CHARMM-style PDB file with segment names, atoms N, HN, CA, C and O in Angstrom:
ATOM      1  N   UNK     1     -25.972   5.865   9.337  1.00  0.00      PROA
ATOM      2  CA  UNK     1     -24.310   5.242   9.611  1.00  0.00      PROA
ATOM      3  C   UNK     1     -24.064   6.221   7.258  1.00  0.00      PROA
ATOM      4  O   UNK     1     -24.619   5.951   6.193  1.00  0.00      PROA
ATOM      5  N   UNK     2     -23.670   6.597   7.407  1.00  0.00      PROA
ATOM      6  HN  UNK     2     -23.220   6.817   8.273  1.00  0.00      PROA
ATOM      7  CA  UNK     2     -23.842   6.787   5.466  1.00  0.00      PROA
ATOM      8  C   UNK     2     -22.904   5.674   4.564  1.00  0.00      PROA
ATOM      9  O   UNK     2     -21.678   5.672   4.673  1.00  0.00      PROA
ATOM     10  N   UNK     3     -23.651   4.700   3.631  1.00  0.00      PROA
ATOM     11  HN  UNK     3     -24.647   4.701   3.541  1.00  0.00      PROA
ATOM     12  CA  UNK     3     -22.661   3.846   3.193  1.00  0.00      PROA
ATOM     13  C   UNK     3     -22.395   4.204   1.996  1.00  0.00      PROA
ATOM     14  O   UNK     3     -22.847   5.036   1.210  1.00  0.00      PROA
ATOM     15  N   UNK     4     -21.273   3.138   1.987  1.00  0.00      PROA
ATOM     16  HN  UNK     4     -20.906   2.461   2.625  1.00  0.00      PROA
ATOM     17  CA  UNK     4     -20.613   4.546   0.636  1.00  0.00      PROA
ATOM     18  C   UNK     4     -18.842   4.700   1.575  1.00  0.00      PROA
ATOM     19  O   UNK     4     -17.731   4.224   1.341  1.00  0.00      PROA
ATOM     20  N   UNK     5     -19.281   5.423   2.435  1.00  0.00      PROA
ATOM     21  HN  UNK     5     -20.183   5.809   2.626  1.00  0.00      PROA
ATOM     22  CA  UNK     5     -17.704   5.562   3.469  1.00  0.00      PROA
ATOM     23  C   UNK     5     -17.724   7.191   2.782  1.00  0.00      PROA
ATOM     24  O   UNK     5     -18.701   7.837   2.402  1.00  0.00      PROA
ATOM     25  N   UNK     6     -16.618   7.476   2.784  1.00  0.00      PROA
ATOM     26  HN  UNK     6     -15.825   6.950   3.093  1.00  0.00      PROA
ATOM     27  CA  UNK     6     -16.295   9.176   2.323  1.00  0.00      PROA
ATOM     28  C   UNK     6     -16.737   9.860   1.046  1.00  0.00      PROA
ATOM     29  O   UNK     6     -16.200   9.648  -0.041  1.00  0.00      PROA
ATOM     30  N   UNK     7     -17.615  10.586   1.216  1.00  0.00      PROA
ATOM     31  HN  UNK     7     -18.051  10.758   2.100  1.00  0.00      PROA
ATOM     32  CA  UNK     7     -17.899  10.652  -0.360  1.00  0.00      PROA
ATOM     33  C   UNK     7     -17.380  12.521  -0.359  1.00  0.00      PROA
ATOM     34  O   UNK     7     -18.101  13.353  -0.910  1.00  0.00      PROA
ATOM     35  N   UNK     8     -16.104  12.901   0.318  1.00  0.00      PROA
ATOM     36  HN  UNK     8     -15.518  12.225   0.766  1.00  0.00      PROA
ATOM     37  CA  UNK     8     -15.480  14.479   0.164  1.00  0.00      PROA
ATOM     38  C   UNK     8     -14.456  13.907  -0.667  1.00  0.00      PROA
ATOM     39  O   UNK     8     -13.651  14.823  -0.492  1.00  0.00      PROA
ATOM     40  N   UNK     9     -13.857  13.129  -1.422  1.00  0.00      PROA
ATOM     41  HN  UNK     9     -14.510  12.386  -1.565  1.00  0.00      PROA
ATOM     42  CA  UNK     9     -13.164  12.836  -2.674  1.00  0.00      PROA
ATOM     43  C   UNK     9     -12.877  13.418  -3.869  1.00  0.00      PROA
ATOM     44  O   UNK     9     -13.064  12.872  -4.956  1.00  0.00      PROA
ATOM     45  N   UNK    10     -12.388  14.608  -3.693  1.00  0.00      PROA
ATOM     46  HN  UNK    10     -12.236  15.052  -2.810  1.00  0.00      PROA
ATOM     47  CA  UNK    10     -12.590  15.947  -4.649  1.00  0.00      PROA
ATOM     48  C   UNK    10     -14.564  16.010  -5.065  1.00  0.00      PROA
ATOM     49  O   UNK    10     -14.902  16.192  -6.235  1.00  0.00      PROA
ATOM     50  N   UNK    11     -14.991  15.941  -4.620  1.00  0.00      PROA
ATOM     51  HN  UNK    11     -14.716  15.794  -3.670  1.00  0.00      PROA
ATOM     52  CA  UNK    11     -16.352  16.459  -4.309  1.00  0.00      PROA
ATOM     53  C   UNK    11     -17.014  15.539  -4.650  1.00  0.00      PROA
ATOM     54  O   UNK    11     -18.178  15.720  -5.009  1.00  0.00      PROA
ATOM     55  N   UNK    12     -16.398  14.204  -4.626  1.00  0.00      PROA
ATOM     56  HN  UNK    12     -15.452  14.057  -4.335  1.00  0.00      PROA
ATOM     57  CA  UNK    12     -17.900  12.900  -5.398  1.00  0.00      PROA
ATOM     58  C   UNK    12     -19.399  13.188  -4.601  1.00  0.00      PROA
ATOM     59  O   UNK    12     -19.709  13.080  -3.414  1.00  0.00      PROA
ATOM     60  N   UNK    13     -19.760  13.380  -5.162  1.00  0.00      PROA
ATOM     61  HN  UNK    13     -19.509  13.468  -6.126  1.00  0.00      PROA
ATOM     62  CA  UNK    13     -21.224  12.827  -3.801  1.00  0.00      PROA
ATOM     63  C   UNK    13     -22.480  12.121  -5.236  1.00  0.00      PROA
ATOM     64  O   UNK    13     -23.533  12.403  -5.808  1.00  0.00      PROA
ATOM     65  N   UNK    14     -21.441  11.123  -5.193  1.00  0.00      PROA
ATOM     66  HN  UNK    14     -20.586  10.894  -4.729  1.00  0.00      PROA
ATOM     67  CA  UNK    14     -22.394   9.804  -6.410  1.00  0.00      PROA
ATOM     68  C   UNK    14     -22.588   9.177  -7.900  1.00  0.00      PROA
ATOM     69  O   UNK    14     -22.964   8.104  -8.373  1.00  0.00      PROA
ATOM     70  N   UNK    15     -22.020  10.723  -8.487  1.00  0.00      PROA
ATOM     71  HN  UNK    15     -21.715  11.594  -8.103  1.00  0.00      PROA
ATOM     72  CA  UNK    15     -22.491  10.446  -9.973  1.00  0.00      PROA
ATOM     73  C   UNK    15     -20.867  10.842 -10.236  1.00  0.00      PROA
ATOM     74  O   UNK    15     -20.102  11.786 -10.040  1.00  0.00      PROA
ATOM     75  N   UNK    16     -20.862   9.482 -10.811  1.00  0.00      PROA
ATOM     76  HN  UNK    16     -21.484   8.716 -10.970  1.00  0.00      PROA
ATOM     77  CA  UNK    16     -19.526   8.102 -11.150  1.00  0.00      PROA
ATOM     78  C   UNK    16     -18.934   9.234 -12.291  1.00  0.00      PROA
ATOM     79  O   UNK    16     -17.727   9.475 -12.299  1.00  0.00      PROA
ATOM     80  N   UNK    17     -19.747   9.831 -13.137  1.00  0.00      PROA
ATOM     81  HN  UNK    17     -20.727   9.636 -13.130  1.00  0.00      PROA
ATOM     82  CA  UNK    17     -19.910  10.220 -14.254  1.00  0.00      PROA
ATOM     83  C   UNK    17     -18.538  11.237 -14.348  1.00  0.00      PROA
ATOM     84  O   UNK    17     -17.463  11.024 -14.909  1.00  0.00      PROA
ATOM     85  N   UNK    18     -19.077  12.614 -13.455  1.00  0.00      PROA
ATOM     86  HN  UNK    18     -19.951  12.787 -13.000  1.00  0.00      PROA
ATOM     87  CA  UNK    18     -17.987  13.534 -13.604  1.00  0.00      PROA
ATOM     88  C   UNK    18     -16.975  12.879 -12.738  1.00  0.00      PROA
ATOM     89  O   UNK    18     -17.016  13.555 -11.710  1.00  0.00      PROA
ATOM     90  N   UNK    19     -15.924  11.770 -12.539  1.00  0.00      PROA
ATOM     91  HN  UNK    19     -15.890  11.221 -13.374  1.00  0.00      PROA
ATOM     92  CA  UNK    19     -14.542  11.328 -11.434  1.00  0.00      PROA
ATOM     93  C   UNK    19     -13.763  10.780 -13.006  1.00  0.00      PROA
ATOM     94  O   UNK    19     -13.997   9.962 -13.896  1.00  0.00      PROA
ATOM     95  N   UNK    20     -12.155  12.375 -12.476  1.00  0.00      PROA
ATOM     96  HN  UNK    20     -11.965  13.040 -11.754  1.00  0.00      PROA
ATOM     97  CA  UNK    20     -11.337  11.733 -13.870  1.00  0.00      PROA
ATOM     98  C   UNK    20     -11.042  10.727 -13.819  1.00  0.00      PROA
ATOM     99  O   UNK    20     -10.739   9.999 -12.874  1.00  0.00      PROA
ATOM    100  N   UNK    21     -11.132  10.514 -15.360  1.00  0.00      PROA
ATOM    101  HN  UNK    21     -11.378  11.105 -16.128  1.00  0.00      PROA
ATOM    102  CA  UNK    21     -10.510   9.403 -16.512  1.00  0.00      PROA
ATOM    103  C   UNK    21      -8.817   9.365 -17.224  1.00  0.00      PROA
ATOM    104  O   UNK    21      -8.024  10.282 -17.437  1.00  0.00      PROA
ATOM    105  N   UNK    22      -8.738   8.149 -17.413  1.00  0.00      PROA
ATOM    106  HN  UNK    22      -9.382   7.403 -17.240  1.00  0.00      PROA
ATOM    107  CA  UNK    22      -7.666   8.082 -18.066  1.00  0.00      PROA
ATOM    108  C   UNK    22      -7.368   6.734 -18.782  1.00  0.00      PROA
ATOM    109  O   UNK    22      -7.693   5.604 -18.418  1.00  0.00      PROA
ATOM    110  N   UNK    23      -6.932   6.975 -19.474  1.00  0.00      PROA
ATOM    111  HN  UNK    23      -6.668   7.894 -19.769  1.00  0.00      PROA
ATOM    112  CA  UNK    23      -6.574   5.769 -20.510  1.00  0.00      PROA
ATOM    113  C   UNK    23      -5.400   4.580 -20.124  1.00  0.00      PROA
ATOM    114  O   UNK    23      -4.241   4.843 -19.803  1.00  0.00      PROA
ATOM    115  N   UNK    24      -5.801   3.641 -20.199  1.00  0.00      PROA
ATOM    116  HN  UNK    24      -6.743   3.426 -20.460  1.00  0.00      PROA
ATOM    117  CA  UNK    24      -4.189   2.666 -19.701  1.00  0.00      PROA
ATOM    118  C   UNK    24      -3.500   1.783 -20.504  1.00  0.00      PROA
ATOM    119  O   UNK    24      -3.724   0.736 -21.111  1.00  0.00      PROA
ATOM    120  N   UNK    25      -1.856   3.158 -20.151  1.00  0.00      PROA
ATOM    121  HN  UNK    25      -1.674   4.008 -19.657  1.00  0.00      PROA
ATOM    122  CA  UNK    25      -1.438   3.119 -20.871  1.00  0.00      PROA
ATOM    123  C   UNK    25      -0.600   1.409 -21.393  1.00  0.00      PROA
ATOM    124  O   UNK    25       0.565   1.543 -21.768  1.00  0.00      PROA
ATOM    125  N   UNK    26      -1.164  -0.052 -21.407  1.00  0.00      PROA
ATOM    126  HN  UNK    26      -2.110  -0.160 -21.102  1.00  0.00      PROA
ATOM    127  CA  UNK    26      -0.974  -0.539 -21.967  1.00  0.00      PROA
ATOM    128  C   UNK    26      -2.210  -1.517 -23.113  1.00  0.00      PROA
ATOM    129  O   UNK    26      -2.037  -2.003 -24.230  1.00  0.00      PROA
ATOM    130  N   UNK    27      -3.323  -1.488 -22.281  1.00  0.00      PROA
ATOM    131  HN  UNK    27      -3.464  -1.093 -21.373  1.00  0.00      PROA
ATOM    132  CA  UNK    27      -4.888  -1.692 -22.827  1.00  0.00      PROA
ATOM    133  C   UNK    27      -5.442  -0.848 -23.765  1.00  0.00      PROA
ATOM    134  O   UNK    27      -5.741  -1.119 -24.928  1.00  0.00      PROA
ATOM    135  N   UNK    28      -5.553   0.151 -23.199  1.00  0.00      PROA
ATOM    136  HN  UNK    28      -5.310   0.371 -22.254  1.00  0.00      PROA
ATOM    137  CA  UNK    28      -6.388   1.429 -23.759  1.00  0.00      PROA
ATOM    138  C   UNK    28      -6.769   1.866 -23.357  1.00  0.00      PROA
ATOM    139  O   UNK    28      -6.788   3.076 -23.587  1.00  0.00      PROA
ATOM    140  N   UNK    29      -7.772   1.037 -21.882  1.00  0.00      PROA
ATOM    141  HN  UNK    29      -7.757   0.054 -21.695  1.00  0.00      PROA
ATOM    142  CA  UNK    29      -9.392   1.430 -21.857  1.00  0.00      PROA
ATOM    143  C   UNK    29      -9.230   2.088 -20.999  1.00  0.00      PROA
ATOM    144  O   UNK    29      -8.247   1.812 -20.311  1.00  0.00      PROA
ATOM    145  N   UNK    30     -10.054   3.250 -20.592  1.00  0.00      PROA
ATOM    146  HN  UNK    30     -10.853   3.474 -21.150  1.00  0.00      PROA
ATOM    147  CA  UNK    30     -10.491   4.383 -20.022  1.00  0.00      PROA
ATOM    148  C   UNK    30      -9.816   3.653 -18.087  1.00  0.00      PROA
ATOM    149  O   UNK    30      -9.643   2.457 -17.851  1.00  0.00      PROA
ATOM    150  N   UNK    31      -9.610   4.677 -17.177  1.00  0.00      PROA
ATOM    151  HN  UNK    31      -9.751   5.648 -17.368  1.00  0.00      PROA
ATOM    152  CA  UNK    31      -9.573   4.320 -15.703  1.00  0.00      PROA
ATOM    153  C   UNK    31     -10.277   4.946 -15.653  1.00  0.00      PROA
ATOM    154  O   UNK    31     -10.466   5.684 -16.621  1.00  0.00      PROA
ATOM    155  N   UNK    32     -11.246   5.058 -14.292  1.00  0.00      PROA
ATOM    156  HN  UNK    32     -11.093   4.459 -13.506  1.00  0.00      PROA
ATOM    157  CA  UNK    32     -11.852   5.782 -13.859  1.00  0.00      PROA
ATOM    158  C   UNK    32     -11.423   6.393 -12.664  1.00  0.00      PROA
ATOM    159  O   UNK    32     -12.361   5.956 -11.997  1.00  0.00      PROA
ATOM    160  N   UNK    33     -10.627   7.190 -11.672  1.00  0.00      PROA
ATOM    161  HN  UNK    33      -9.866   7.545 -12.214  1.00  0.00      PROA
ATOM    162  CA  UNK    33     -10.639   7.990 -10.073  1.00  0.00      PROA
ATOM    163  C   UNK    33     -10.945   7.046  -9.615  1.00  0.00      PROA
ATOM    164  O   UNK    33     -11.933   6.568 -10.173  1.00  0.00      PROA
ATOM    165  N   UNK    34     -10.164   5.864  -7.936  1.00  0.00      PROA
ATOM    166  HN  UNK    34      -9.362   6.252  -7.483  1.00  0.00      PROA
ATOM    167  CA  UNK    34     -10.521   4.997  -7.770  1.00  0.00      PROA
ATOM    168  C   UNK    34      -9.909   6.027  -6.016  1.00  0.00      PROA
ATOM    169  O   UNK    34      -8.957   6.807  -6.043  1.00  0.00      PROA
ATOM    170  N   UNK    35     -10.838   5.694  -4.562  1.00  0.00      PROA
ATOM    171  HN  UNK    35     -11.611   5.060  -4.541  1.00  0.00      PROA
ATOM    172  CA  UNK    35     -10.220   7.030  -4.139  1.00  0.00      PROA
ATOM    173  C   UNK    35      -8.660   5.998  -3.486  1.00  0.00      PROA
ATOM    174  O   UNK    35      -7.653   6.578  -3.079  1.00  0.00      PROA
ATOM    175  N   UNK    36      -8.773   4.598  -3.514  1.00  0.00      PROA
ATOM    176  HN  UNK    36      -9.591   4.127  -3.844  1.00  0.00      PROA
ATOM    177  CA  UNK    36      -7.428   4.508  -3.048  1.00  0.00      PROA
ATOM    178  C   UNK    36      -6.636   4.778  -4.105  1.00  0.00      PROA
ATOM    179  O   UNK    36      -5.515   4.295  -3.942  1.00  0.00      PROA
ATOM    180  N   UNK    37      -6.788   5.441  -5.272  1.00  0.00      PROA
ATOM    181  HN  UNK    37      -7.698   5.833  -5.404  1.00  0.00      PROA
ATOM    182  CA  UNK    37      -5.709   5.724  -6.169  1.00  0.00      PROA
ATOM    183  C   UNK    37      -5.161   7.524  -6.144  1.00  0.00      PROA
ATOM    184  O   UNK    37      -4.440   8.201  -6.878  1.00  0.00      PROA
ATOM    185  N   UNK    38      -6.255   7.889  -4.397  1.00  0.00      PROA
ATOM    186  HN  UNK    38      -6.841   7.339  -3.801  1.00  0.00      PROA
ATOM    187  CA  UNK    38      -6.559   9.510  -4.548  1.00  0.00      PROA
ATOM    188  C   UNK    38      -5.082   9.862  -4.416  1.00  0.00      PROA
ATOM    189  O   UNK    38      -4.803  10.925  -4.973  1.00  0.00      PROA
ATOM    190  N   UNK    39      -3.921   9.154  -3.737  1.00  0.00      PROA
ATOM    191  HN  UNK    39      -4.148   8.291  -3.285  1.00  0.00      PROA
ATOM    192  CA  UNK    39      -2.795  10.050  -3.212  1.00  0.00      PROA
ATOM    193  C   UNK    39      -1.490  10.229  -4.691  1.00  0.00      PROA
ATOM    194  O   UNK    39      -0.503  10.947  -4.850  1.00  0.00      PROA
ATOM    195  N   UNK    40      -1.962   9.482  -5.277  1.00  0.00      PROA
ATOM    196  HN  UNK    40      -2.763   8.898  -5.148  1.00  0.00      PROA
ATOM    197  CA  UNK    40      -0.709   8.852  -6.650  1.00  0.00      PROA
ATOM    198  C   UNK    40      -1.797   8.409  -7.751  1.00  0.00      PROA
ATOM    199  O   UNK    40      -1.820   7.238  -8.129  1.00  0.00      PROA
ATOM    200  N   UNK    41      -2.991   9.671  -8.423  1.00  0.00      PROA
ATOM    201  HN  UNK    41      -2.972  10.623  -8.116  1.00  0.00      PROA
ATOM    202  CA  UNK    41      -3.260   9.047  -9.155  1.00  0.00      PROA
ATOM    203  C   UNK    41      -2.936  10.142 -10.757  1.00  0.00      PROA
ATOM    204  O   UNK    41      -3.745  10.215 -11.682  1.00  0.00      PROA
ATOM    205  N   UNK    42      -1.538  10.903 -10.715  1.00  0.00      PROA
ATOM    206  HN  UNK    42      -0.881  10.844  -9.964  1.00  0.00      PROA
ATOM    207  CA  UNK    42      -0.447  11.062 -11.471  1.00  0.00      PROA
ATOM    208  C   UNK    42       0.107  10.206 -11.986  1.00  0.00      PROA
ATOM    209  O   UNK    42       0.157  10.025 -13.202  1.00  0.00      PROA
ATOM    210  N   UNK    43       0.560   9.607 -11.227  1.00  0.00      PROA
ATOM    211  HN  UNK    43       0.519   9.753 -10.238  1.00  0.00      PROA
ATOM    212  CA  UNK    43       1.397   8.372 -11.137  1.00  0.00      PROA
ATOM    213  C   UNK    43       1.043   7.016 -12.287  1.00  0.00      PROA
ATOM    214  O   UNK    43       1.837   6.370 -12.970  1.00  0.00      PROA
ATOM    215  N   UNK    44      -0.313   6.914 -12.189  1.00  0.00      PROA
ATOM    216  HN  UNK    44      -0.958   7.439 -11.634  1.00  0.00      PROA
ATOM    217  CA  UNK    44      -0.981   5.965 -11.834  1.00  0.00      PROA
ATOM    218  C   UNK    44      -0.544   5.232 -13.328  1.00  0.00      PROA
ATOM    219  O   UNK    44       0.025   6.066 -14.031  1.00  0.00      PROA
ATOM    220  N   UNK    45      -0.659   3.920 -13.982  1.00  0.00      PROA
ATOM    221  HN  UNK    45      -1.122   3.242 -13.411  1.00  0.00      PROA
ATOM    222  CA  UNK    45      -0.746   4.075 -15.670  1.00  0.00      PROA
ATOM    223  C   UNK    45      -1.514   3.007 -15.916  1.00  0.00      PROA
ATOM    224  O   UNK    45      -2.148   3.049 -16.970  1.00  0.00      PROA
ATOM    225  N   UNK    46      -1.678   1.711 -14.988  1.00  0.00      PROA
ATOM    226  HN  UNK    46      -1.163   1.677 -14.132  1.00  0.00      PROA
ATOM    227  CA  UNK    46      -2.245   0.810 -15.309  1.00  0.00      PROA
ATOM    228  C   UNK    46      -3.544   1.211 -14.956  1.00  0.00      PROA
ATOM    229  O   UNK    46      -3.825   2.367 -14.642  1.00  0.00      PROA
ATOM    230  N   UNK    47      -4.528   0.057 -15.012  1.00  0.00      PROA
ATOM    231  HN  UNK    47      -4.299  -0.882 -15.267  1.00  0.00      PROA
ATOM    232  CA  UNK    47      -5.960  -0.539 -14.908  1.00  0.00      PROA
ATOM    233  C   UNK    47      -5.815  -1.548 -13.563  1.00  0.00      PROA
ATOM    234  O   UNK    47      -6.116  -1.480 -12.371  1.00  0.00      PROA
ATOM    235  N   UNK    48      -5.192  -2.500 -14.440  1.00  0.00      PROA
ATOM    236  HN  UNK    48      -4.947  -2.555 -15.408  1.00  0.00      PROA
ATOM    237  CA  UNK    48      -4.616  -3.903 -13.386  1.00  0.00      PROA
ATOM    238  C   UNK    48      -3.566  -4.610 -13.012  1.00  0.00      PROA
ATOM    239  O   UNK    48      -2.434  -4.447 -13.467  1.00  0.00      PROA
ATOM    240  N   UNK    49      -3.827  -5.279 -12.322  1.00  0.00      PROA
ATOM    241  HN  UNK    49      -4.746  -5.411 -11.953  1.00  0.00      PROA
ATOM    242  CA  UNK    49      -2.680  -6.042 -12.386  1.00  0.00      PROA
ATOM    243  C   UNK    49      -1.821  -6.899 -13.532  1.00  0.00      PROA
ATOM    244  O   UNK    49      -0.624  -7.028 -13.788  1.00  0.00      PROA
ATOM    245  N   UNK    50      -3.370  -7.541 -14.219  1.00  0.00      PROA
ATOM    246  HN  UNK    50      -4.342  -7.436 -14.011  1.00  0.00      PROA
ATOM    247  CA  UNK    50      -2.756  -7.975 -15.557  1.00  0.00      PROA
ATOM    248  C   UNK    50      -1.958  -6.977 -16.960  1.00  0.00      PROA
ATOM    249  O   UNK    50      -1.450  -7.261 -18.045  1.00  0.00      PROA
ATOM    250  N   UNK    51      -2.194  -5.832 -16.249  1.00  0.00      PROA
ATOM    251  HN  UNK    51      -2.607  -5.602 -15.368  1.00  0.00      PROA
ATOM    252  CA  UNK    51      -1.751  -4.521 -17.519  1.00  0.00      PROA
ATOM    253  C   UNK    51      -0.390  -4.753 -17.472  1.00  0.00      PROA
ATOM    254  O   UNK    51       0.408  -5.036 -18.366  1.00  0.00      PROA
ATOM    255  N   UNK    52      -0.171  -4.490 -15.561  1.00  0.00      PROA
ATOM    256  HN  UNK    52      -0.818  -4.261 -14.834  1.00  0.00      PROA
ATOM    257  CA  UNK    52       0.908  -4.013 -15.275  1.00  0.00      PROA
ATOM    258  C   UNK    52       2.296  -4.811 -15.551  1.00  0.00      PROA
ATOM    259  O   UNK    52       3.326  -4.149 -15.676  1.00  0.00      PROA
ATOM    260  N   UNK    53       2.322  -5.795 -15.617  1.00  0.00      PROA
ATOM    261  HN  UNK    53       1.486  -6.333 -15.515  1.00  0.00      PROA
ATOM    262  CA  UNK    53       2.578  -7.267 -15.824  1.00  0.00      PROA
ATOM    263  C   UNK    53       2.739  -7.402 -17.538  1.00  0.00      PROA
ATOM    264  O   UNK    53       3.810  -7.565 -18.122  1.00  0.00      PROA
ATOM    265  N   UNK    54       1.598  -7.306 -18.079  1.00  0.00      PROA
ATOM    266  HN  UNK    54       0.728  -7.174 -17.605  1.00  0.00      PROA
ATOM    267  CA  UNK    54       2.216  -8.026 -19.396  1.00  0.00      PROA
ATOM    268  C   UNK    54       2.602  -6.391 -20.383  1.00  0.00      PROA
ATOM    269  O   UNK    54       2.707  -6.403 -21.610  1.00  0.00      PROA
ATOM    270  N   UNK    55       2.762  -5.115 -19.535  1.00  0.00      PROA
ATOM    271  HN  UNK    55       2.677  -5.105 -18.539  1.00  0.00      PROA
ATOM    272  CA  UNK    55       3.399  -4.132 -20.285  1.00  0.00      PROA
ATOM    273  C   UNK    55       4.893  -4.699 -20.964  1.00  0.00      PROA
ATOM    274  O   UNK    55       5.080  -5.912 -21.060  1.00  0.00      PROA
ATOM    275  N   UNK    56       5.890  -3.747 -21.403  1.00  0.00      PROA
ATOM    276  HN  UNK    56       5.739  -2.762 -21.325  1.00  0.00      PROA
ATOM    277  CA  UNK    56       6.965  -4.099 -21.755  1.00  0.00      PROA
ATOM    278  C   UNK    56       7.679  -3.466 -20.896  1.00  0.00      PROA
ATOM    279  O   UNK    56       7.257  -2.343 -20.623  1.00  0.00      PROA
ATOM    280  N   UNK    57       8.822  -3.876 -20.262  1.00  0.00      PROA
ATOM    281  HN  UNK    57       9.165  -4.789 -20.485  1.00  0.00      PROA
ATOM    282  CA  UNK    57       9.172  -3.054 -18.915  1.00  0.00      PROA
ATOM    283  C   UNK    57      10.140  -2.057 -19.632  1.00  0.00      PROA
ATOM    284  O   UNK    57      11.268  -2.084 -19.139  1.00  0.00      PROA
ATOM    285  N   UNK    58      10.004  -1.308 -20.524  1.00  0.00      PROA
ATOM    286  HN  UNK    58       9.088  -1.287 -20.924  1.00  0.00      PROA
ATOM    287  CA  UNK    58      10.313   0.260 -21.178  1.00  0.00      PROA
ATOM    288  C   UNK    58       9.086   1.423 -20.578  1.00  0.00      PROA
ATOM    289  O   UNK    58       9.247   2.629 -20.391  1.00  0.00      PROA
ATOM    290  N   UNK    59       8.067   0.746 -20.401  1.00  0.00      PROA
ATOM    291  HN  UNK    59       7.937  -0.234 -20.552  1.00  0.00      PROA
ATOM    292  CA  UNK    59       7.061   1.817 -20.156  1.00  0.00      PROA
ATOM    293  C   UNK    59       6.805   2.118 -18.288  1.00  0.00      PROA
ATOM    294  OT1 UNK    59       6.006   2.971 -17.905  1.00  0.00      PROA
TER     295      UNK     59
END
C-alpha cells in the first residue's frame, strides 16, 4: 500500500517545490496547489476560511 494516496496529480512525485503556487487575495501569502483544489484551482482566491471571511465583499 502506498503512503500519501494518489501521486498522479499533475505529475506530483513528492517534491512540493514543483507544485504551482499563487498569492492569497486577502493576505498575500503564497498558496501551494492542493489535491482538493484540483478541479477549481483557477477560481481559488483565499488560503483559508479566515482570509475568505475577512476579505471585503467586493473581491
